[in-house]
mmCIF file of the N, C-alpha and C atoms, coordinates in Angstrom:
data_MODEL
# 
_entry.id   MODEL 
# 
loop_
_atom_site.group_PDB 
_atom_site.id 
_atom_site.type_symbol 
_atom_site.label_atom_id 
_atom_site.label_alt_id 
_atom_site.label_comp_id 
_atom_site.label_asym_id 
_atom_site.label_entity_id 
_atom_site.label_seq_id 
_atom_site.pdbx_PDB_ins_code 
_atom_site.Cartn_x 
_atom_site.Cartn_y 
_atom_site.Cartn_z 
_atom_site.occupancy 
_atom_site.B_iso_or_equiv 
_atom_site.pdbx_formal_charge 
_atom_site.auth_seq_id 
_atom_site.auth_comp_id 
_atom_site.auth_asym_id 
_atom_site.auth_atom_id 
_atom_site.pdbx_PDB_model_num 
ATOM 1   N N  . UNK A 1 1  ? 11.015 174.774 25.436 1.00 0.00 ? 1  UNK A N  1 
ATOM 2   C CA . UNK A 1 1  ? 9.935  173.901 25.871 1.00 0.00 ? 1  UNK A CA 1 
ATOM 3   C C  . UNK A 1 1  ? 9.297  174.471 27.142 1.00 0.00 ? 1  UNK A C  1 
ATOM 4   N N  . UNK A 1 2  ? 8.029  174.220 27.280 1.00 0.00 ? 2  UNK A N  1 
ATOM 5   C CA . UNK A 1 2  ? 7.319  174.688 28.466 1.00 0.00 ? 2  UNK A CA 1 
ATOM 6   C C  . UNK A 1 2  ? 7.577  173.755 29.646 1.00 0.00 ? 2  UNK A C  1 
ATOM 7   N N  . UNK A 1 3  ? 7.201  174.224 30.813 1.00 0.00 ? 3  UNK A N  1 
ATOM 8   C CA . UNK A 1 3  ? 7.288  173.382 32.004 1.00 0.00 ? 3  UNK A CA 1 
ATOM 9   C C  . UNK A 1 3  ? 6.540  172.075 31.781 1.00 0.00 ? 3  UNK A C  1 
ATOM 10  N N  . UNK A 1 4  ? 5.311  172.167 31.291 1.00 0.00 ? 4  UNK A N  1 
ATOM 11  C CA . UNK A 1 4  ? 4.483  170.976 31.112 1.00 0.00 ? 4  UNK A CA 1 
ATOM 12  C C  . UNK A 1 4  ? 5.134  169.987 30.152 1.00 0.00 ? 4  UNK A C  1 
ATOM 13  N N  . UNK A 1 5  ? 5.639  170.466 29.039 1.00 0.00 ? 5  UNK A N  1 
ATOM 14  C CA . UNK A 1 5  ? 6.287  169.577 28.063 1.00 0.00 ? 5  UNK A CA 1 
ATOM 15  C C  . UNK A 1 5  ? 7.493  168.882 28.681 1.00 0.00 ? 5  UNK A C  1 
ATOM 16  N N  . UNK A 1 6  ? 8.302  169.626 29.387 1.00 0.00 ? 6  UNK A N  1 
ATOM 17  C CA . UNK A 1 6  ? 9.509  169.044 29.989 1.00 0.00 ? 6  UNK A CA 1 
ATOM 18  C C  . UNK A 1 6  ? 9.156  168.082 31.115 1.00 0.00 ? 6  UNK A C  1 
ATOM 19  N N  . UNK A 1 7  ? 8.127  168.424 31.914 1.00 0.00 ? 7  UNK A N  1 
ATOM 20  C CA . UNK A 1 7  ? 7.714  167.551 33.008 1.00 0.00 ? 7  UNK A CA 1 
ATOM 21  C C  . UNK A 1 7  ? 7.148  166.242 32.470 1.00 0.00 ? 7  UNK A C  1 
ATOM 22  N N  . UNK A 1 8  ? 6.263  166.333 31.495 1.00 0.00 ? 8  UNK A N  1 
ATOM 23  C CA . UNK A 1 8  ? 5.652  165.125 30.935 1.00 0.00 ? 8  UNK A CA 1 
ATOM 24  C C  . UNK A 1 8  ? 6.684  164.242 30.238 1.00 0.00 ? 8  UNK A C  1 
ATOM 25  N N  . UNK A 1 9  ? 7.740  164.836 29.726 1.00 0.00 ? 9  UNK A N  1 
ATOM 26  C CA . UNK A 1 9  ? 8.806  164.068 29.079 1.00 0.00 ? 9  UNK A CA 1 
ATOM 27  C C  . UNK A 1 9  ? 9.763  163.457 30.102 1.00 0.00 ? 9  UNK A C  1 
ATOM 28  N N  . UNK A 1 10 ? 9.570  163.787 31.383 1.00 0.00 ? 10 UNK A N  1 
ATOM 29  C CA . UNK A 1 10 ? 10.416 163.229 32.435 1.00 0.00 ? 10 UNK A CA 1 
ATOM 30  C C  . UNK A 1 10 ? 11.757 163.931 32.567 1.00 0.00 ? 10 UNK A C  1 
ATOM 31  N N  . UNK A 1 11 ? 11.895 165.111 31.978 1.00 0.00 ? 11 UNK A N  1 
ATOM 32  C CA . UNK A 1 11 ? 13.163 165.843 32.019 1.00 0.00 ? 11 UNK A CA 1 
ATOM 33  C C  . UNK A 1 11 ? 13.374 166.594 33.323 1.00 0.00 ? 11 UNK A C  1 
ATOM 34  N N  . UNK A 1 12 ? 12.276 166.961 33.991 1.00 0.00 ? 12 UNK A N  1 
ATOM 35  C CA . UNK A 1 12 ? 12.365 167.739 35.230 1.00 0.00 ? 12 UNK A CA 1 
ATOM 36  C C  . UNK A 1 12 ? 11.371 167.195 36.251 1.00 0.00 ? 12 UNK A C  1 
ATOM 37  N N  . UNK A 1 13 ? 11.614 167.514 37.507 1.00 0.00 ? 13 UNK A N  1 
ATOM 38  C CA . UNK A 1 13 ? 10.697 167.161 38.585 1.00 0.00 ? 13 UNK A CA 1 
ATOM 39  C C  . UNK A 1 13 ? 9.607  168.225 38.663 1.00 0.00 ? 13 UNK A C  1 
ATOM 40  N N  . UNK A 1 14 ? 8.485  167.879 39.265 1.00 0.00 ? 14 UNK A N  1 
ATOM 41  C CA . UNK A 1 14 ? 7.369  168.820 39.381 1.00 0.00 ? 14 UNK A CA 1 
ATOM 42  C C  . UNK A 1 14 ? 7.786  170.101 40.105 1.00 0.00 ? 14 UNK A C  1 
ATOM 43  N N  . UNK A 1 15 ? 8.647  169.977 41.093 1.00 0.00 ? 15 UNK A N  1 
ATOM 44  C CA . UNK A 1 15 ? 9.053  171.127 41.893 1.00 0.00 ? 15 UNK A CA 1 
ATOM 45  C C  . UNK A 1 15 ? 9.730  172.212 41.053 1.00 0.00 ? 15 UNK A C  1 
ATOM 46  N N  . UNK A 1 16 ? 10.182 171.877 39.862 1.00 0.00 ? 16 UNK A N  1 
ATOM 47  C CA . UNK A 1 16 ? 10.807 172.857 38.961 1.00 0.00 ? 16 UNK A CA 1 
ATOM 48  C C  . UNK A 1 16 ? 9.804  173.916 38.509 1.00 0.00 ? 16 UNK A C  1 
ATOM 49  N N  . UNK A 1 17 ? 8.516  173.682 38.773 1.00 0.00 ? 17 UNK A N  1 
ATOM 50  C CA . UNK A 1 17 ? 7.503  174.679 38.416 1.00 0.00 ? 17 UNK A CA 1 
ATOM 51  C C  . UNK A 1 17 ? 7.833  176.024 39.069 1.00 0.00 ? 17 UNK A C  1 
ATOM 52  N N  . UNK A 1 18 ? 8.413  175.986 40.266 1.00 0.00 ? 18 UNK A N  1 
ATOM 53  C CA . UNK A 1 18 ? 8.771  177.227 40.962 1.00 0.00 ? 18 UNK A CA 1 
ATOM 54  C C  . UNK A 1 18 ? 9.804  178.028 40.177 1.00 0.00 ? 18 UNK A C  1 
ATOM 55  N N  . UNK A 1 19 ? 10.757 177.339 39.554 1.00 0.00 ? 19 UNK A N  1 
ATOM 56  C CA . UNK A 1 19 ? 11.776 178.014 38.741 1.00 0.00 ? 19 UNK A CA 1 
ATOM 57  C C  . UNK A 1 19 ? 11.143 178.663 37.518 1.00 0.00 ? 19 UNK A C  1 
ATOM 58  N N  . UNK A 1 20 ? 10.181 177.975 36.911 1.00 0.00 ? 20 UNK A N  1 
ATOM 59  C CA . UNK A 1 20 ? 9.489  178.524 35.749 1.00 0.00 ? 20 UNK A CA 1 
ATOM 60  C C  . UNK A 1 20 ? 8.654  179.738 36.135 1.00 0.00 ? 20 UNK A C  1 
ATOM 61  N N  . UNK A 1 21 ? 8.016  179.690 37.301 1.00 0.00 ? 21 UNK A N  1 
ATOM 62  C CA . UNK A 1 21 ? 7.233  180.827 37.781 1.00 0.00 ? 21 UNK A CA 1 
ATOM 63  C C  . UNK A 1 21 ? 8.153  182.026 38.001 1.00 0.00 ? 21 UNK A C  1 
ATOM 64  N N  . UNK A 1 22 ? 9.304  181.787 38.602 1.00 0.00 ? 22 UNK A N  1 
ATOM 65  C CA . UNK A 1 22 ? 10.265 182.866 38.828 1.00 0.00 ? 22 UNK A CA 1 
ATOM 66  C C  . UNK A 1 22 ? 10.752 183.446 37.496 1.00 0.00 ? 22 UNK A C  1 
ATOM 67  N N  . UNK A 1 23 ? 11.031 182.570 36.536 1.00 0.00 ? 23 UNK A N  1 
ATOM 68  C CA . UNK A 1 23 ? 11.456 183.032 35.212 1.00 0.00 ? 23 UNK A CA 1 
ATOM 69  C C  . UNK A 1 23 ? 10.374 183.914 34.582 1.00 0.00 ? 23 UNK A C  1 
ATOM 70  N N  . UNK A 1 24 ? 9.108  183.473 34.681 1.00 0.00 ? 24 UNK A N  1 
ATOM 71  C CA . UNK A 1 24 ? 7.996  184.255 34.132 1.00 0.00 ? 24 UNK A CA 1 
ATOM 72  C C  . UNK A 1 24 ? 7.887  185.611 34.832 1.00 0.00 ? 24 UNK A C  1 
ATOM 73  N N  . UNK A 1 25 ? 8.018  185.608 36.167 1.00 0.00 ? 25 UNK A N  1 
ATOM 74  C CA . UNK A 1 25 ? 7.934  186.853 36.937 1.00 0.00 ? 25 UNK A CA 1 
ATOM 75  C C  . UNK A 1 25 ? 8.997  187.864 36.502 1.00 0.00 ? 25 UNK A C  1 
ATOM 76  N N  . UNK A 1 26 ? 10.154 187.364 36.101 1.00 0.00 ? 26 UNK A N  1 
ATOM 77  C CA . UNK A 1 26 ? 11.270 188.229 35.726 1.00 0.00 ? 26 UNK A CA 1 
ATOM 78  C C  . UNK A 1 26 ? 11.346 188.513 34.231 1.00 0.00 ? 26 UNK A C  1 
ATOM 79  N N  . UNK A 1 27 ? 10.440 187.938 33.446 1.00 0.00 ? 27 UNK A N  1 
ATOM 80  C CA . UNK A 1 27 ? 10.542 188.027 31.991 1.00 0.00 ? 27 UNK A CA 1 
ATOM 81  C C  . UNK A 1 27 ? 9.915  189.282 31.401 1.00 0.00 ? 27 UNK A C  1 
ATOM 82  N N  . UNK A 1 28 ? 8.915  189.842 32.062 1.00 0.00 ? 28 UNK A N  1 
ATOM 83  C CA . UNK A 1 28 ? 8.232  191.003 31.516 1.00 0.00 ? 28 UNK A CA 1 
ATOM 84  C C  . UNK A 1 28 ? 7.341  190.670 30.329 1.00 0.00 ? 28 UNK A C  1 
ATOM 85  N N  . UNK A 1 29 ? 7.073  189.402 30.096 1.00 0.00 ? 29 UNK A N  1 
ATOM 86  C CA . UNK A 1 29 ? 6.230  188.981 28.987 1.00 0.00 ? 29 UNK A CA 1 
ATOM 87  C C  . UNK A 1 29 ? 4.759  189.298 29.261 1.00 0.00 ? 29 UNK A C  1 
ATOM 88  N N  . UNK A 1 30 ? 4.011  189.530 28.189 1.00 0.00 ? 30 UNK A N  1 
ATOM 89  C CA . UNK A 1 30 ? 2.567  189.754 28.322 1.00 0.00 ? 30 UNK A CA 1 
ATOM 90  C C  . UNK A 1 30 ? 1.819  188.418 28.368 1.00 0.00 ? 30 UNK A C  1 
ATOM 91  N N  . UNK A 1 31 ? 2.523  187.340 28.120 1.00 0.00 ? 31 UNK A N  1 
ATOM 92  C CA . UNK A 1 31 ? 1.944  185.994 28.120 1.00 0.00 ? 31 UNK A CA 1 
ATOM 93  C C  . UNK A 1 31 ? 1.470  185.646 29.536 1.00 0.00 ? 31 UNK A C  1 
ATOM 94  N N  . UNK A 1 32 ? 0.329  184.984 29.633 1.00 0.00 ? 32 UNK A N  1 
ATOM 95  C CA . UNK A 1 32 ? -0.154 184.572 30.953 1.00 0.00 ? 32 UNK A CA 1 
ATOM 96  C C  . UNK A 1 32 ? 0.760  183.503 31.527 1.00 0.00 ? 32 UNK A C  1 
ATOM 97  N N  . UNK A 1 33 ? 0.721  183.373 32.839 1.00 0.00 ? 33 UNK A N  1 
ATOM 98  C CA . UNK A 1 33 ? 1.535  182.351 33.498 1.00 0.00 ? 33 UNK A CA 1 
ATOM 99  C C  . UNK A 1 33 ? 1.139  180.960 33.014 1.00 0.00 ? 33 UNK A C  1 
ATOM 100 N N  . UNK A 1 34 ? -0.147 180.704 32.928 1.00 0.00 ? 34 UNK A N  1 
ATOM 101 C CA . UNK A 1 34 ? -0.605 179.380 32.486 1.00 0.00 ? 34 UNK A CA 1 
ATOM 102 C C  . UNK A 1 34 ? -0.075 179.054 31.098 1.00 0.00 ? 34 UNK A C  1 
ATOM 103 N N  . UNK A 1 35 ? -0.149 180.013 30.176 1.00 0.00 ? 35 UNK A N  1 
ATOM 104 C CA . UNK A 1 35 ? 0.359  179.783 28.820 1.00 0.00 ? 35 UNK A CA 1 
ATOM 105 C C  . UNK A 1 35 ? 1.867  179.567 28.843 1.00 0.00 ? 35 UNK A C  1 
ATOM 106 N N  . UNK A 1 36 ? 2.576  180.364 29.649 1.00 0.00 ? 36 UNK A N  1 
ATOM 107 C CA . UNK A 1 36 ? 4.031  180.239 29.776 1.00 0.00 ? 36 UNK A CA 1 
ATOM 108 C C  . UNK A 1 36 ? 4.401  178.842 30.258 1.00 0.00 ? 36 UNK A C  1 
ATOM 109 N N  . UNK A 1 37 ? 3.606  178.316 31.202 1.00 0.00 ? 37 UNK A N  1 
ATOM 110 C CA . UNK A 1 37 ? 3.868  176.977 31.743 1.00 0.00 ? 37 UNK A CA 1 
ATOM 111 C C  . UNK A 1 37 ? 3.389  175.871 30.806 1.00 0.00 ? 37 UNK A C  1 
ATOM 112 N N  . UNK A 1 38 ? 2.523  176.223 29.853 1.00 0.00 ? 38 UNK A N  1 
ATOM 113 C CA . UNK A 1 38 ? 1.990  175.234 28.919 1.00 0.00 ? 38 UNK A CA 1 
ATOM 114 C C  . UNK A 1 38 ? 0.743  174.540 29.428 1.00 0.00 ? 38 UNK A C  1 
ATOM 115 N N  . UNK A 1 39 ? 0.071  175.134 30.399 1.00 0.00 ? 39 UNK A N  1 
ATOM 116 C CA . UNK A 1 39 ? -1.107 174.503 30.999 1.00 0.00 ? 39 UNK A CA 1 
ATOM 117 C C  . UNK A 1 39 ? -2.374 174.796 30.202 1.00 0.00 ? 39 UNK A C  1 
ATOM 118 N N  . UNK A 1 40 ? -3.248 173.806 30.146 1.00 0.00 ? 40 UNK A N  1 
ATOM 119 C CA . UNK A 1 40 ? -4.566 173.994 29.541 1.00 0.00 ? 40 UNK A CA 1 
ATOM 120 C C  . UNK A 1 40 ? -5.457 174.742 30.533 1.00 0.00 ? 40 UNK A C  1 
ATOM 121 N N  . UNK A 1 41 ? -6.624 175.164 30.083 1.00 0.00 ? 41 UNK A N  1 
ATOM 122 C CA . UNK A 1 41 ? -7.573 175.826 30.968 1.00 0.00 ? 41 UNK A CA 1 
ATOM 123 C C  . UNK A 1 41 ? -7.967 174.950 32.136 1.00 0.00 ? 41 UNK A C  1 
ATOM 124 N N  . UNK A 1 42 ? -8.215 173.673 31.853 1.00 0.00 ? 42 UNK A N  1 
ATOM 125 C CA . UNK A 1 42 ? -8.593 172.729 32.918 1.00 0.00 ? 42 UNK A CA 1 
ATOM 126 C C  . UNK A 1 42 ? -7.468 172.585 33.936 1.00 0.00 ? 42 UNK A C  1 
ATOM 127 N N  . UNK A 1 43 ? -6.240 172.458 33.448 1.00 0.00 ? 43 UNK A N  1 
ATOM 128 C CA . UNK A 1 43 ? -5.092 172.303 34.346 1.00 0.00 ? 43 UNK A CA 1 
ATOM 129 C C  . UNK A 1 43 ? -4.897 173.552 35.200 1.00 0.00 ? 43 UNK A C  1 
ATOM 130 N N  . UNK A 1 44 ? -5.064 174.714 34.582 1.00 0.00 ? 44 UNK A N  1 
ATOM 131 C CA . UNK A 1 44 ? -4.937 175.964 35.329 1.00 0.00 ? 44 UNK A CA 1 
ATOM 132 C C  . UNK A 1 44 ? -6.002 176.042 36.418 1.00 0.00 ? 44 UNK A C  1 
ATOM 133 N N  . UNK A 1 45 ? -7.236 175.676 36.085 1.00 0.00 ? 45 UNK A N  1 
ATOM 134 C CA . UNK A 1 45 ? -8.326 175.708 37.066 1.00 0.00 ? 45 UNK A CA 1 
ATOM 135 C C  . UNK A 1 45 ? -8.046 174.785 38.247 1.00 0.00 ? 45 UNK A C  1 
ATOM 136 N N  . UNK A 1 46 ? -7.591 173.578 37.971 1.00 0.00 ? 46 UNK A N  1 
ATOM 137 C CA . UNK A 1 46 ? -7.282 172.620 39.036 1.00 0.00 ? 46 UNK A CA 1 
ATOM 138 C C  . UNK A 1 46 ? -6.185 173.185 39.932 1.00 0.00 ? 46 UNK A C  1 
ATOM 139 N N  . UNK A 1 47 ? -5.177 173.775 39.318 1.00 0.00 ? 47 UNK A N  1 
ATOM 140 C CA . UNK A 1 47 ? -4.049 174.335 40.060 1.00 0.00 ? 47 UNK A CA 1 
ATOM 141 C C  . UNK A 1 47 ? -4.515 175.466 40.971 1.00 0.00 ? 47 UNK A C  1 
ATOM 142 N N  . UNK A 1 48 ? -5.326 176.380 40.441 1.00 0.00 ? 48 UNK A N  1 
ATOM 143 C CA . UNK A 1 48 ? -5.788 177.544 41.200 1.00 0.00 ? 48 UNK A CA 1 
ATOM 144 C C  . UNK A 1 48 ? -6.811 177.149 42.262 1.00 0.00 ? 48 UNK A C  1 
ATOM 145 N N  . UNK A 1 49 ? -7.774 176.323 41.874 1.00 0.00 ? 49 UNK A N  1 
ATOM 146 C CA . UNK A 1 49 ? -8.885 176.007 42.765 1.00 0.00 ? 49 UNK A CA 1 
ATOM 147 C C  . UNK A 1 49 ? -8.552 174.925 43.787 1.00 0.00 ? 49 UNK A C  1 
ATOM 148 N N  . UNK A 1 50 ? -7.586 174.066 43.465 1.00 0.00 ? 50 UNK A N  1 
ATOM 149 C CA . UNK A 1 50 ? -7.276 172.964 44.381 1.00 0.00 ? 50 UNK A CA 1 
ATOM 150 C C  . UNK A 1 50 ? -5.882 173.127 44.983 1.00 0.00 ? 50 UNK A C  1 
ATOM 151 N N  . UNK A 1 51 ? -4.841 172.708 44.239 1.00 0.00 ? 51 UNK A N  1 
ATOM 152 C CA . UNK A 1 51 ? -3.498 172.779 44.823 1.00 0.00 ? 51 UNK A CA 1 
ATOM 153 C C  . UNK A 1 51 ? -2.442 172.373 43.813 1.00 0.00 ? 51 UNK A C  1 
ATOM 154 N N  . UNK A 1 52 ? -1.188 172.584 44.188 1.00 0.00 ? 52 UNK A N  1 
ATOM 155 C CA . UNK A 1 52 ? -0.069 172.100 43.371 1.00 0.00 ? 52 UNK A CA 1 
ATOM 156 C C  . UNK A 1 52 ? -0.162 170.579 43.218 1.00 0.00 ? 52 UNK A C  1 
ATOM 157 N N  . UNK A 1 53 ? -0.487 169.917 44.313 1.00 0.00 ? 53 UNK A N  1 
ATOM 158 C CA . UNK A 1 53 ? -0.559 168.448 44.295 1.00 0.00 ? 53 UNK A CA 1 
ATOM 159 C C  . UNK A 1 53 ? -1.638 167.966 43.326 1.00 0.00 ? 53 UNK A C  1 
ATOM 160 N N  . UNK A 1 54 ? -2.763 168.644 43.285 1.00 0.00 ? 54 UNK A N  1 
ATOM 161 C CA . UNK A 1 54 ? -3.838 168.266 42.358 1.00 0.00 ? 54 UNK A CA 1 
ATOM 162 C C  . UNK A 1 54 ? -3.380 168.449 40.912 1.00 0.00 ? 54 UNK A C  1 
ATOM 163 N N  . UNK A 1 55 ? -2.644 169.513 40.638 1.00 0.00 ? 55 UNK A N  1 
ATOM 164 C CA . UNK A 1 55 ? -2.105 169.712 39.287 1.00 0.00 ? 55 UNK A CA 1 
ATOM 165 C C  . UNK A 1 55 ? -1.110 168.614 38.954 1.00 0.00 ? 55 UNK A C  1 
ATOM 166 N N  . UNK A 1 56 ? -0.241 168.280 39.893 1.00 0.00 ? 56 UNK A N  1 
ATOM 167 C CA . UNK A 1 56 ? 0.749  167.214 39.677 1.00 0.00 ? 56 UNK A CA 1 
ATOM 168 C C  . UNK A 1 56 ? 0.041  165.905 39.343 1.00 0.00 ? 56 UNK A C  1 
ATOM 169 N N  . UNK A 1 57 ? -0.987 165.565 40.097 1.00 0.00 ? 57 UNK A N  1 
ATOM 170 C CA . UNK A 1 57 ? -1.718 164.328 39.863 1.00 0.00 ? 57 UNK A CA 1 
ATOM 171 C C  . UNK A 1 57 ? -2.366 164.333 38.479 1.00 0.00 ? 57 UNK A C  1 
ATOM 172 N N  . UNK A 1 58 ? -2.927 165.466 38.073 1.00 0.00 ? 58 UNK A N  1 
ATOM 173 C CA . UNK A 1 58 ? -3.538 165.577 36.762 1.00 0.00 ? 58 UNK A CA 1 
ATOM 174 C C  . UNK A 1 58 ? -2.497 165.399 35.653 1.00 0.00 ? 58 UNK A C  1 
ATOM 175 N N  . UNK A 1 59 ? -1.359 166.051 35.807 1.00 0.00 ? 59 UNK A N  1 
ATOM 176 C CA . UNK A 1 59 ? -0.301 165.927 34.806 1.00 0.00 ? 59 UNK A CA 1 
ATOM 177 C C  . UNK A 1 59 ? 0.275  164.504 34.772 1.00 0.00 ? 59 UNK A C  1 
ATOM 178 N N  . UNK A 1 60 ? 0.382  163.885 35.956 1.00 0.00 ? 60 UNK A N  1 
ATOM 179 C CA . UNK A 1 60 ? 0.956  162.542 36.026 1.00 0.00 ? 60 UNK A CA 1 
ATOM 180 C C  . UNK A 1 60 ? 0.125  161.524 35.236 1.00 0.00 ? 60 UNK A C  1 
ATOM 181 N N  . UNK A 1 61 ? -1.156 161.788 35.074 1.00 0.00 ? 61 UNK A N  1 
ATOM 182 C CA . UNK A 1 61 ? -1.998 160.878 34.295 1.00 0.00 ? 61 UNK A CA 1 
ATOM 183 C C  . UNK A 1 61 ? -1.575 160.841 32.819 1.00 0.00 ? 61 UNK A C  1 
ATOM 184 N N  . UNK A 1 62 ? -0.887 161.898 32.372 1.00 0.00 ? 62 UNK A N  1 
ATOM 185 C CA . UNK A 1 62 ? -0.458 161.995 30.982 1.00 0.00 ? 62 UNK A CA 1 
ATOM 186 C C  . UNK A 1 62 ? 1.042  161.834 30.793 1.00 0.00 ? 62 UNK A C  1 
ATOM 187 N N  . UNK A 1 63 ? 1.734  161.497 31.883 1.00 0.00 ? 63 UNK A N  1 
ATOM 188 C CA . UNK A 1 63 ? 3.191  161.402 31.834 1.00 0.00 ? 63 UNK A CA 1 
ATOM 189 C C  . UNK A 1 63 ? 3.627  160.178 31.047 1.00 0.00 ? 63 UNK A C  1 
ATOM 190 N N  . UNK A 1 64 ? 4.693  160.340 30.287 1.00 0.00 ? 64 UNK A N  1 
ATOM 191 C CA . UNK A 1 64 ? 5.219  159.255 29.449 1.00 0.00 ? 64 UNK A CA 1 
ATOM 192 C C  . UNK A 1 64 ? 5.945  158.218 30.264 1.00 0.00 ? 64 UNK A C  1 
# 
């Protein structure tokens, strides 16, 4: 499962995104970070252009 799927399901805290980023950095995959995390284009843009907190707020709107 991706970070986004696990976060929205309430399985992990938002701060776990750092662990997923580290895993991606060490994986050698050709997959983009956003795809690895399960983020949509809009979510990736908010994260890059605004902040971690803005991404968290966006994801929280869809949290179960």
